[in-house]
C-alpha positions in Angstrom: 280.8 186.6 97.7 278.5 183.5 97.8 279.8 182.5 101.2 277.4 184.4 103.4 274.2 183.5 101.5 275.2 179.9 101.3 275.9 179.8 105.0 272.6 181.4 105.8 270.4 179.4 103.5 272.1 176.2 102.4 274.8 175.2 104.9 272.8 175.1 108.1 274.1 172.1 110.0 271.0 171.9 112.1 268.5 171.9 109.3 268.3 168.1 108.7 267.6 167.3 112.3 265.1 170.1 112.6 263.3 169.0 109.5 263.2 165.4 110.7 261.8 166.3 114.1 259.2 168.5 112.4 258.1 165.8 109.9 257.9 163.1 112.5 255.5 165.2 114.4 253.1 165.3 111.5 250.6 162.3 111.1 250.3 163.1 107.4 254.0 162.8 106.9 254.1 159.5 108.8 251.3 158.1 106.6 253.0 159.3 103.4 256.2 157.6 104.6 254.4 154.3 105.1 252.8 154.5 101.7 256.1 155.3 100.1 257.9 152.4 101.8 255.1 150.0 100.7 255.3 151.2 97.1 259.1 151.1 97.2 259.1 147.5 98.3 256.6 146.5 95.6 258.5 148.3 92.8 261.8 147.0 94.0 260.5 143.4 93.9 259.1 143.9 90.4 262.1 145.8 88.9 264.9 144.2 90.9 266.9 146.1 93.5 269.7 147.3 91.2 267.3 148.9 88.7 265.2 150.4 91.5 268.3 151.8 93.2 269.4 153.6 89.9 265.9 155.0 89.5 265.7 156.1 93.2 269.1 157.8 93.0 268.1 159.8 89.9 264.8 160.7 91.4 266.3 161.8 94.7 268.8 164.0 93.0 266.1 165.6 90.8 263.8 166.1 93.8 266.6 167.6 96.0 267.3 170.2 93.3 263.6 171.0 92.9 263.0 171.2 96.7 266.0 173.5 97.0 264.6 175.8 94.4 261.2 175.9 96.1 262.9 176.5 99.5 264.9 179.5 98.1 261.9 180.9 96.3 259.9 180.5 99.4 262.4 182.7 101.2 261.5 185.4 98.8 264.9 185.6 97.3 265.3 187.3 94.0 266.2 185.4 90.8 269.6 187.1 90.6 270.6 185.8 94.0 269.2 182.4 93.3 271.3 182.3 90.1 274.4 183.4 92.0 273.9 180.7 94.6 273.4 178.0 91.9 276.6 179.0 90.1 
């Protein structure tokens, strides 16, 4: 039952490259990326690479789940469908 909604909204094989191309076209994104990379380098030096990698992995997982929820809500999907997709 979840196959069709997952294919439509989550398993789009072209989505990553389309998002990358879109983001690269935005000067605000490029500036934010530079700021992030500078902060990442500084924090990595202060904490050590291993500790920073553990933090970044946990943060990335959390943010991916949050962004997915915003994406699905942005599509106007009802809570019942979102719950079914998450299950």
